[in-house]
C-alpha positions as CSV (number, residue, x, y, z in Angstrom):
1,X,-25.3,7.9,0.8
2,X,-27.8,5.1,1.0
3,X,-29.7,4.8,4.2
4,X,-28.7,1.2,4.6
5,X,-25.1,2.4,5.0
6,X,-26.0,4.6,8.0
7,X,-27.1,1.6,9.9
8,X,-23.5,0.4,10.0
9,X,-21.9,3.6,11.3
10,X,-21.4,3.8,15.1
11,X,-22.9,6.7,17.1
12,X,-19.4,7.9,18.1
13,X,-18.5,8.2,14.4
14,X,-21.6,10.1,13.6
15,X,-21.1,12.5,16.4
16,X,-17.4,13.1,15.6
17,X,-17.9,13.5,11.8
18,X,-21.1,15.5,12.0
19,X,-22.7,14.8,8.6
20,X,-21.9,11.6,6.7
21,X,-19.7,11.4,3.6
22,X,-20.2,11.0,-0.1
23,X,-21.7,7.7,-1.3
24,X,-19.2,5.0,-1.8
25,X,-16.4,6.9,-0.4
26,X,-13.5,4.7,0.8
27,X,-11.6,7.6,2.5
28,X,-9.1,7.1,5.2
29,X,-6.1,8.7,6.6
30,X,-4.3,11.8,6.3
31,X,-1.6,13.9,7.4
32,X,-1.4,17.6,8.2
33,X,1.2,18.3,5.6
34,X,1.0,16.9,2.1
35,X,4.6,15.6,1.8
36,X,5.3,14.1,5.3
37,X,3.5,11.3,7.1
38,X,1.9,11.8,10.5
39,X,3.1,9.8,13.4
40,X,0.8,7.2,15.1
41,X,-1.0,8.9,17.9
42,X,-0.4,7.4,21.3
43,X,1.0,4.2,19.7
44,X,0.3,1.8,22.5
45,X,-3.0,3.2,23.5
46,X,-4.6,3.6,20.1
47,X,-7.6,1.2,19.8
48,X,-8.0,-0.7,16.5
49,X,-11.5,-0.8,15.1
50,X,-13.5,-4.1,15.5
51,X,-13.5,-4.4,11.7
52,X,-9.8,-4.4,11.5
53,X,-9.4,-6.9,14.3
54,X,-12.1,-9.2,12.7
55,X,-10.3,-9.0,9.3
56,X,-7.0,-9.9,11.0
57,X,-8.6,-12.9,12.8
58,X,-10.0,-14.1,9.5
59,X,-6.9,-13.6,7.3
60,X,-4.1,-14.4,9.8
61,X,-5.9,-17.0,11.9
62,X,-5.2,-15.0,15.1
63,X,-7.2,-14.6,18.2
64,X,-8.5,-11.1,19.2
65,X,-5.7,-10.7,21.8
66,X,-3.1,-11.9,19.4
67,X,-4.3,-9.4,16.7
68,X,-4.3,-6.5,19.2
69,X,-0.8,-7.5,20.4
70,X,0.5,-7.7,16.9
71,X,-0.8,-4.2,16.0
72,X,0.7,-2.7,19.2
73,X,4.0,-4.3,18.5
74,X,4.0,-3.1,14.9
75,X,3.2,0.4,16.0
76,X,6.2,0.4,18.3
77,X,8.5,-1.0,15.7
78,X,7.3,1.5,13.0
79,X,8.1,4.4,15.3
80,X,11.7,3.2,15.6
81,X,12.5,3.3,11.9
82,X,13.6,7.0,11.5
83,X,16.0,6.9,14.5
84,X,17.4,3.5,13.6
85,X,18.1,4.6,10.0
86,X,19.9,7.7,11.3
87,X,22.0,5.7,13.7
88,X,23.1,3.3,10.9
89,X,24.0,6.1,8.6
90,X,25.8,5.0,5.4
91,X,26.0,1.4,6.7
92,X,22.2,1.1,6.6
93,X,21.1,-1.9,4.7
94,X,17.3,-1.7,5.1
95,X,14.8,-2.7,7.8
96,X,11.8,-4.9,8.4
97,X,9.5,-6.2,11.1
98,X,10.1,-9.7,12.4
99,X,6.7,-11.4,12.0
100,X,7.4,-13.7,15.0
101,X,8.0,-11.0,17.6
102,X,6.9,-7.7,15.9
103,X,10.4,-6.2,16.5
104,X,12.2,-4.0,14.1
105,X,15.3,-5.6,12.5
106,X,17.8,-3.3,10.9
107,X,20.5,-4.5,8.5
108,X,24.0,-2.9,8.7
109,X,26.9,-3.6,6.5
110,X,29.7,-5.9,7.7
111,X,32.2,-3.1,7.7
112,X,30.1,-1.0,10.1
113,X,31.9,0.3,13.2
114,X,31.0,-1.4,16.5
115,X,29.8,2.1,17.7
116,X,27.3,2.1,14.8
117,X,26.0,-1.3,15.7
118,X,25.6,-0.2,19.4
119,X,23.8,3.0,18.3
120,X,21.3,1.0,16.3
121,X,20.7,-1.4,19.2
122,X,20.3,1.5,21.6
123,X,17.4,2.7,19.5
124,X,15.6,-0.6,20.3
125,X,16.1,-2.5,17.0
126,X,17.6,-5.9,16.4
127,X,20.7,-5.9,14.1
128,X,21.6,-8.1,11.2
129,X,24.9,-7.9,9.4
130,X,24.7,-7.9,5.5
131,X,27.1,-7.4,2.6
132,X,25.3,-4.7,0.7
133,X,24.1,-1.3,1.8
134,X,20.6,0.0,1.0
135,X,22.3,2.6,-1.2
136,X,23.9,-0.2,-3.3
137,X,20.7,-2.1,-3.6
138,X,18.7,1.0,-4.6
139,X,21.4,1.7,-7.2
140,X,21.1,-1.8,-8.6
141,X,17.3,-1.4,-8.8
142,X,17.7,2.0,-10.5
143,X,19.8,0.3,-13.2
144,X,17.1,-2.3,-13.8
145,X,14.5,0.5,-14.1
146,X,16.3,1.8,-17.1
147,X,16.0,-1.6,-18.9
148,X,13.0,-2.6,-21.1
149,X,11.5,-5.7,-19.6
150,X,9.7,-8.4,-21.5
151,X,6.2,-9.5,-20.4
152,X,7.6,-12.7,-18.7
153,X,9.4,-10.4,-16.2
154,X,6.7,-9.2,-13.8
155,X,8.7,-6.8,-11.7
156,X,11.7,-6.2,-9.4
157,X,12.3,-4.8,-5.9
158,X,14.8,-4.5,-3.1
159,X,14.5,-7.3,-0.5
160,X,16.2,-5.9,2.6
161,X,16.0,-9.2,4.6
162,X,17.6,-11.2,1.7
163,X,20.0,-8.3,1.0
164,X,19.4,-8.5,-2.8
165,X,17.2,-7.2,-5.6
166,X,14.5,-9.7,-6.4
167,X,13.6,-10.1,-10.1
168,X,10.2,-11.9,-10.5
169,X,9.8,-14.1,-13.6
170,X,6.8,-16.1,-14.6
171,X,7.8,-19.8,-14.3
172,X,6.8,-20.9,-17.8
173,X,8.6,-17.9,-19.3
174,X,12.0,-18.5,-17.8
175,X,13.4,-20.1,-20.9
176,X,12.2,-17.3,-23.2
177,X,15.1,-15.7,-24.9
178,X,14.1,-12.1,-24.0
179,X,13.6,-13.1,-20.4
180,X,17.0,-14.8,-20.3
181,X,18.7,-11.7,-21.8
182,X,17.0,-9.4,-19.3
183,X,18.0,-11.7,-16.4
184,X,21.6,-11.7,-17.7
185,X,21.7,-7.9,-17.8
186,X,20.1,-7.7,-14.4
187,X,22.9,-9.9,-12.9
188,X,25.4,-7.5,-14.4
189,X,23.7,-4.5,-12.7
190,X,24.5,-5.7,-9.1
191,X,23.3,-8.2,-6.5
192,X,20.2,-9.8,-8.0
193,X,18.2,-13.0,-7.2
194,X,15.6,-14.4,-9.6
195,X,12.3,-15.6,-8.2
196,X,9.7,-17.6,-10.0
197,X,6.1,-16.4,-9.7
198,X,2.8,-18.0,-10.9
199,X,1.2,-15.2,-12.9
200,X,1.5,-11.9,-14.6
201,X,0.0,-9.0,-12.5
202,X,-2.9,-7.0,-13.9
203,X,-4.7,-3.9,-12.8
204,X,-8.0,-4.3,-10.9
205,X,-10.4,-2.0,-12.8
206,X,-13.5,-3.7,-14.1
207,X,-16.5,-3.2,-16.5
208,X,-19.7,-1.7,-15.2
209,X,-21.3,-3.9,-12.5
210,X,-23.5,-3.3,-9.5
211,X,-22.1,-2.3,-6.1
212,X,-20.9,0.8,-4.3
213,X,-18.0,2.1,-6.5
214,X,-17.3,5.1,-8.6
215,X,-17.4,5.0,-12.3
216,X,-15.5,6.6,-15.1
217,X,-17.3,5.6,-18.3
218,X,-17.8,1.9,-18.1
219,X,-14.9,1.4,-15.8
220,X,-15.5,0.7,-12.1
221,X,-12.9,1.4,-9.4
222,X,-12.8,2.1,-5.7
223,X,-12.3,5.3,-3.9
224,X,-9.2,5.5,-1.8
225,X,-8.6,8.2,0.8
226,X,-10.3,11.5,1.4
227,X,-8.2,14.6,0.8
228,X,-9.3,18.2,1.2
229,X,-11.5,18.8,-1.8
230,X,-11.7,15.2,-3.1
231,X,-10.1,11.8,-3.0
232,X,-7.1,9.9,-4.3
233,X,-7.3,6.7,-6.3
234,X,-5.5,4.7,-9.0
235,X,-4.3,6.4,-12.1
236,X,-5.3,3.6,-14.5
237,X,-9.0,4.3,-13.6
238,X,-9.2,7.5,-15.5
239,X,-7.2,10.4,-17.2
240,X,-7.2,14.1,-16.4
241,X,-10.5,15.7,-17.2
242,X,-12.5,12.5,-17.1
243,X,-15.9,12.8,-15.3
244,X,-16.7,10.6,-12.3
245,X,-20.0,9.3,-11.0
246,X,-20.9,7.5,-7.8
247,X,-22.7,4.3,-6.9
248,X,-26.0,5.9,-7.9
249,X,-24.6,7.2,-11.2
250,X,-24.9,10.8,-10.0
251,X,-22.0,13.1,-10.8
252,X,-19.2,13.4,-8.3
253,X,-16.5,15.4,-9.9
254,X,-13.5,15.2,-12.3
255,X,-10.0,13.7,-12.4
256,X,-7.8,16.7,-11.7
257,X,-4.5,14.7,-12.1
258,X,-3.6,11.2,-13.2
259,X,-0.5,9.2,-14.1
260,X,-0.3,5.7,-15.5
261,X,1.9,3.9,-16.4
262,X,5.2,4.9,-14.8
263,X,3.0,5.8,-11.8
264,X,-0.4,4.6,-10.8
265,X,-2.1,7.5,-8.9
266,X,-4.7,10.1,-9.4
267,X,-6.9,12.5,-7.6
268,X,-10.5,13.5,-8.1
269,X,-12.2,16.7,-7.1
270,X,-15.5,16.3,-5.3
271,X,-18.6,18.6,-5.7
272,X,-22.2,18.5,-6.7
273,X,-23.4,17.8,-3.2
274,X,-20.8,15.1,-2.5
275,X,-18.3,15.5,0.3
276,X,-15.6,13.4,2.1
277,X,-14.8,12.0,5.5
278,X,-11.7,10.2,6.9
279,X,-13.2,6.7,6.9
280,X,-12.5,3.4,5.2
281,X,-15.9,1.7,4.6
282,X,-16.6,-1.8,5.9
283,X,-19.3,-2.3,3.2
284,X,-21.9,-3.5,5.7
285,X,-19.9,-6.6,6.7
286,X,-17.6,-5.0,9.3
287,X,-17.7,-1.7,11.1
288,X,-16.1,1.3,9.3
289,X,-12.5,2.1,10.0
290,X,-11.3,5.6,11.0
291,X,-7.7,6.4,10.1
292,X,-5.6,8.7,12.2
293,X,-2.4,9.2,10.1
294,X,-0.2,8.0,7.3
295,X,3.0,6.7,9.0
296,X,4.6,4.3,6.5
297,X,4.6,0.7,7.7
298,X,7.9,-1.3,7.4
299,X,8.3,-4.5,5.4
300,X,6.7,-7.3,7.4
301,X,3.9,-5.2,8.9
302,X,0.3,-6.2,8.8
303,X,-1.8,-4.4,6.2
304,X,-5.5,-4.5,5.2
305,X,-7.3,-3.5,2.1
306,X,-10.9,-2.3,1.4
307,X,-12.4,-2.4,-2.1
308,X,-15.8,-2.3,-3.7
309,X,-15.6,-5.9,-5.0
310,X,-13.9,-8.1,-2.3
311,X,-14.3,-5.8,0.7
312,X,-11.9,-6.3,3.6
313,X,-8.8,-8.5,3.4
314,X,-5.5,-8.5,5.2
315,X,-1.9,-9.6,4.7
316,X,1.6,-8.3,5.2
317,X,3.9,-5.9,3.4
318,X,6.3,-8.0,1.3
319,X,8.4,-5.4,-0.5
320,X,8.7,-1.6,-1.2
321,X,9.8,0.5,-4.2
322,X,9.0,-2.4,-6.5
323,X,8.8,-1.9,-10.3
324,X,5.8,-3.8,-11.7
325,X,5.8,-4.6,-15.4
326,X,2.1,-4.4,-16.4
327,X,1.0,-5.0,-20.0
328,X,0.4,-1.3,-20.3
329,X,3.9,-0.4,-19.2
330,X,6.1,-0.5,-16.1
331,X,5.0,1.3,-12.9
332,X,7.6,2.3,-10.3
333,X,7.8,2.7,-6.5
334,X,4.9,0.3,-5.7
335,X,4.6,-1.6,-2.4
336,X,3.9,-5.4,-2.7
337,X,1.6,-7.2,-0.2
338,X,0.2,-10.6,0.3
339,X,-3.3,-9.2,0.3
340,X,-5.7,-10.5,-2.3
341,X,-7.8,-8.3,-4.6
342,X,-10.2,-8.6,-7.5
343,X,-11.5,-6.5,-10.5
344,X,-13.2,-3.4,-9.3
345,X,-10.9,-3.0,-6.2
346,X,-8.5,-0.7,-8.0
347,X,-7.9,2.6,-6.2
348,X,-9.2,1.3,-2.9
349,X,-7.6,1.9,0.6
350,X,-4.6,0.1,2.1
351,X,-4.2,0.7,5.8
352,X,-1.9,-0.7,8.5
353,X,-3.5,-0.4,12.0
354,X,-5.0,3.0,11.8
355,X,-2.4,4.5,9.4
356,X,-3.1,5.0,5.7
357,X,-0.6,3.3,3.3
358,X,-1.7,3.6,-0.3
359,X,-4.2,3.0,-3.1
360,X,-4.7,-0.4,-4.8
361,X,-2.9,-0.7,-8.1
362,X,-3.0,-4.3,-9.3
363,X,-1.8,-7.8,-8.7
364,X,-2.4,-11.4,-9.5
365,X,-4.8,-14.0,-8.2
366,X,-8.1,-13.5,-6.4
367,X,-9.7,-13.7,-2.9
368,X,-10.8,-17.3,-3.4
369,X,-7.4,-18.8,-4.2
370,X,-5.1,-16.0,-2.9
371,X,-2.6,-13.8,-4.6
372,X,-0.4,-10.7,-4.3
373,X,-1.4,-7.0,-4.7
374,X,0.5,-3.8,-5.1
375,X,-0.4,-0.3,-3.9
376,X,0.9,3.1,-4.7
377,X,2.1,4.8,-1.5
378,X,-0.3,7.5,-0.3
379,X,2.4,10.0,0.8
380,X,3.9,10.0,-2.7
381,X,0.5,11.0,-4.1
382,X,0.1,13.8,-1.6
383,X,3.5,15.2,-2.4
384,X,3.0,14.9,-6.1
385,X,-0.2,16.9,-6.2
386,X,0.2,19.0,-3.1
387,X,-2.8,17.5,-1.3
388,X,-3.7,17.2,2.3
389,X,-5.4,14.0,3.5
390,X,-8.5,14.2,5.7
391,X,-7.7,12.7,9.1
392,X,-10.1,11.7,11.9
């Protein structure tokens, strides 16, 4: 790694990690088992990095105290999700974090027994009554996944707070015959609401430019999270067997597995003198971020992204399990966020607090005018390839 990078790494990090990681690595969280997320360690006492707090102050307009309080509240709410879901049982309609008070809200169907509602509240969650269960909404989305979508339909996902499946359509394409036919079939599939969006999503790979990325041929992407033996990243950045070079164009390793479209994930083996550490880089503008786990953040939680083009930006989780209709084909099970991204950020790290969330897939807009970005959940990647993330 370049010497200039070392100037931005705190002494405590150096002491804990021993020797520094591969150049350009955007590693982060991990869990001890490849298929299950780790729990946030000491939820209320965990200290967020200065870089994360600074990014939240910038992107959310919060004070330092407000940022710290928000993260603490979201950690507590996230920890309630498994128990709240068990308490709701078949009447579970989804859950999300209330942005105003950082409390977990759990939807239960209107025919839920009073004892079920009491059990959910006893966990510590707020309760909202809805018409459709999460199982019904997931079934509706699964029916849409079997349809072939025209380019004017940019994607669809379950919105638990609205208790519907949102179908996103580019505004100027709403009158297109293929779009209208798709929307009509979507309404037949179950509870569906059509939402107008501004632009078609695209992946965030880019041609060769300077910076601190990794390269596959003339494509530049960003490293996501460290795993034992390599790192995870976006599948559209390279296919199995493709060679990878670092910021200095020296050889890093090889794509060992990759899937795109349908999915958008990959993992790269690391060798030739390169190694990995559980850190998301701040690119010299903010301190580097250690990640201590990979507990999945609920809808409404704060999330931040690090990439080799636009560096650190924050937003919130807007939707999960969304199908995004890229020009190359549909990609499933993505998480949508209000975070911006730009070409070259593909594959980079998404974190919530100190918990890894996923790798950048694509989106629309940029970090000057804003936009939305999707990521592929990291725990899905670990389970698919039997990987273990490298945690701090």
